[in-house]
N, C-alpha and C positions, 0 to 999 in steps of 0.2 A: 122460548116456550118451555114448560116444564114437561119432562118425560118421565112417566112413572111406570111401575110394574103392573099395569092394568087398572080396572076400575075398583073403587071400594077403598078398604084399608090396605095401606102399604106396610109391609112387615119391617122394613129396616131401611135399606139405602134408597135414595132417591137421586137420580141424576138430573141435574138441570142443564139443559144445553140450547144452543142455537144452531140451526142448521142452515148452511148456504144452499139454497133451492136451485141454483144454477148448475151446480156441479156435485151436489150431494155430500159435499165434505163438511166436517164439523169446523166451524169458525172458533168456537170457544166452548169449554165446559168446566163444570165444577161438580162436586158431589156434596150431598147433604145426608147427614146421618139423623133421622128422626127420633131414634132411640136415644141418643146422646145430646141432641140439640147443638150439634157442631156442623160446620161446613168446611170442606177442603176438597182437594187442591183447587186452584183456579189456573187454568191455562187459556191463553189466547193465541191463536196462530198469528205469526209474525205480520202476515199481510192484512190482518184486521185489527192490529194494535192501533190505539188512538181513536177508535170508532165508538167508544162507550161500552163495548161488550163486557169489559173488565169490572165496570161498575154495575152494569145491568144484572149479570148473573148473581153475583152477591145479594144484590137488592131483592131479586126473586126468592132466593133461599131464605134470606132473612125475614121477609114478608110472610113467607109460608110458615116457618117455624113459630113466629109469634102468633100467626093466625091460628095454630093448632094447639096453642097454649103455653109456649115457652115464654118465660119473662127475662131469661138471661142466656146467651149463646156464647159459646167458646170455639176458638180455633188456635192452632199452633203453626208456627212457621220457623224457617231458620232466622237466626239473628242477622242484622246488619246486611240484609238483601233487599231487593226491589220490592218483594212481597212484604216484608217487614215494615217497610216505609209506606207502602200502598194502603195496608189495612188501618195503619194509624191515621192516614189522610181520610179514610172513609169514616172515621169516627169510633172505631174499635179502640178501647183502652188496653195498653199494654201492661201486663202485670209484672211486678218486680221479679228479679231473679235473672240469673244468667245460666248458660249452658248451651247445648247443642240445639234446643228448640226454645222459642219464646211463645208465651201463652198470651193470647188476647180475649177480652170479654166485651160483650155488647149487651146492654141492658135495654129492655123494650122502651122505656121512658127517654132514652137518649136517641132513639132511632126516629129519624124524621122522614125519610123518604125510602121507597122500595125500588 
């Protein structure tokens, strides 16, 4: 579910998260920046890996940002990591360049599921 800073217009950060109802602990979370059209980081608790939360949260964030008018989204991560491979597998396009961070972009027309 999406967790926001109250009703109406959200000024900046929006946290997208899923809560485990039985123990009240966060299973996975990511943050989405409405001002920049970007999303990061994504963390999934080890006991919940492999259950689809890592795909669901970015899907919610992407759908929301496209819904509010963005046509292109960006994110950055450390090169040659699990996250680097994960975003590419989700359909994000890795931009050219090397360094301490790699940048990805996702265009609305290339996004097929939330």
